[in-house]
C-alpha positions in Angstrom: 31.6 -37.6 -43.0 32.6 -36.6 -39.5 35.9 -38.4 -39.7 37.3 -35.9 -42.2 39.0 -32.6 -41.6 37.7 -29.5 -43.4 39.6 -28.6 -46.5 39.6 -25.0 -45.3 42.0 -25.9 -42.5 44.6 -27.2 -44.9 48.0 -25.6 -44.2 50.3 -27.4 -46.6 50.3 -27.5 -50.4 51.6 -31.1 -50.6 49.0 -33.9 -50.1 49.1 -37.6 -50.9 46.6 -40.2 -51.8 46.7 -43.4 -49.7 45.3 -46.6 -51.1 43.3 -48.9 -48.7 42.3 -52.4 -49.8 43.2 -54.5 -52.8 40.2 -55.9 -54.6 37.8 -53.1 -53.8 40.2 -50.2 -52.9 39.4 -46.9 -51.5 41.6 -43.8 -51.7 42.1 -41.2 -48.9 43.3 -37.7 -49.4 45.7 -36.9 -46.6 48.6 -34.6 -45.5 50.1 -37.4 -43.4 48.3 -36.3 -40.2 44.7 -35.6 -41.2 42.3 -37.1 -43.8 40.5 -34.6 -45.9 38.5 -36.8 -48.2 37.9 -40.3 -49.6 37.2 -41.8 -53.0 35.5 -45.2 -53.1 33.8 -47.3 -55.7 30.3 -48.8 -55.4 31.2 -51.7 -57.6 34.3 -53.5 -59.0 33.5 -52.2 -62.5 34.1 -48.6 -61.3 30.8 -47.3 -62.9 29.8 -45.3 -59.8 32.3 -43.4 -57.6 31.6 -41.8 -54.3 33.7 -38.7 -53.3 33.3 -37.8 -49.6 34.6 -34.8 -47.6 33.8 -33.1 -44.4 31.3 -30.8 -46.0 29.8 -32.7 -49.0 29.4 -36.0 -50.7 29.4 -36.3 -54.5 28.7 -39.2 -56.8 30.3 -39.6 -60.2 28.7 -41.9 -62.7 28.6 -42.4 -66.4 26.0 -40.4 -68.4 25.0 -43.4 -70.4 26.1 -46.9 -71.2 27.8 -45.9 -74.5 28.6 -42.3 -73.5 32.1 -41.2 -72.4 30.9 -38.3 -70.3 30.7 -38.5 -66.5 28.0 -36.8 -64.4 28.7 -35.2 -61.1 25.7 -35.4 -58.8 25.2 -34.6 -55.1 23.5 -36.8 -52.5 20.1 -35.4 -53.5 20.6 -36.6 -57.2 20.9 -33.1 -58.4 23.3 -32.7 -61.3 26.3 -30.4 -60.5 28.5 -30.9 -63.5 29.7 -32.9 -66.5 33.2 -34.3 -67.2 33.8 -34.8 -71.0 37.0 -36.2 -72.6 37.9 -34.6 -75.9 38.1 -36.8 -79.0 41.6 -37.6 -80.1 43.1 -35.5 -77.3 44.4 -36.0 -73.8 42.3 -33.2 -72.4 39.3 -33.8 -70.2 36.9 -30.8 -69.8 35.0 -30.1 -66.6 31.8 -28.0 -66.8 30.1 -27.2 -63.5 26.5 -26.0 -63.3 27.7 -22.9 -61.4 29.7 -21.7 -64.5 33.1 -23.0 -63.5 35.0 -24.6 -66.3 38.4 -26.2 -66.2 40.5 -28.7 -68.1 42.4 -31.7 -66.8 45.5 -32.5 -69.0 49.0 -33.8 -69.1 51.0 -30.8 -70.2 53.8 -32.8 -71.8 53.8 -36.0 -73.8 55.7 -38.3 -71.5 54.9 -36.9 -68.0 53.4 -38.5 -64.9 51.8 -35.2 -63.8 48.1 -34.6 -64.5 47.2 -30.9 -64.1 44.0 -28.9 -63.7 44.0 -25.5 -65.5 41.5 -22.8 -65.8 41.4 -19.6 -67.9 40.8 -17.3 -64.9 42.9 -19.0 -62.2 45.7 -20.6 -64.3 47.2 -23.9 -62.9 45.0 -25.0 -59.9 46.5 -28.4 -59.0 48.9 -31.1 -60.1 48.6 -34.8 -59.5 51.8 -36.8 -59.9 51.7 -40.6 -60.3 54.3 -42.5 -58.3 56.3 -45.1 -60.2 56.3 -47.8 -57.6 53.9 -46.4 -55.1 51.3 -49.1 -54.4 50.3 -47.7 -50.9 50.7 -44.0 -51.9 50.1 -44.0 -55.7 49.7 -40.2 -56.1 51.1 -36.9 -54.8 48.9 -33.8 -55.0 50.2 -30.2 -55.2 47.5 -27.6 -54.5 47.9 -23.8 -54.7 46.8 -22.5 -51.3 46.1 -19.0 -52.7 43.4 -20.4 -54.9 41.9 -22.6 -52.1 39.6 -19.8 -50.9 38.7 -18.6 -54.4 37.5 -22.0 -55.7 34.7 -23.5 -53.6 34.9 -27.2 -54.4 38.7 -27.8 -54.3 38.4 -31.3 -52.7 36.0 -32.3 -55.5 38.5 -31.2 -58.1 41.4 -33.2 -56.4 39.4 -36.4 -55.9 37.9 -36.1 -59.4 41.3 -35.8 -60.9 42.5 -38.9 -59.1 39.3 -40.7 -60.3 40.1 -39.7 -63.9 43.7 -41.1 -63.6 42.4 -44.4 -62.2 39.9 -44.7 -65.0 42.6 -44.1 -67.6 44.8 -46.7 -65.9 42.0 -49.2 -65.9 41.3 -48.6 -69.6 45.0 -48.9 -70.5 45.2 -52.2 -68.5 42.1 -53.5 -70.3 43.5 -52.5 -73.7 46.9 -54.2 -72.9 45.2 -57.4 -71.8 43.2 -57.8 -75.0 
């Protein structure tokens, strides 16, 4: 955790996600100079995800074996939030235990941009998938004005990347069958 720079010291609104490894990859959130966080999987099946930053570590895991919801817990196994995909929709709802609610969605039908929106703050961040970017698969745009107002911004960014990776794995599994 000491290898990461604090997200409060972020000075640019353009970040990228760098992929490290092939069979068991990890993904780092960077601005090109400093690393702000890391997303890694505990197993190849992607059932448990660890999100690390300079301040905190979060674990994202499935609520149950047949449940589509994901739980966000801290290192003390305390539940911090729930991520629930809507039925027959591209929206994914985030409900944190502190009362913060937001929605991850693709705003247009054929777009590569995955956005996080909130009723109070509006558009918070955008994650754009690169077409041929194996080493740098995602570009992240963060609104710096909302950085101080929203406490767990690194969690929101890394969680959005995790949701995209899970959707890609589900699409690949569906195409292979």
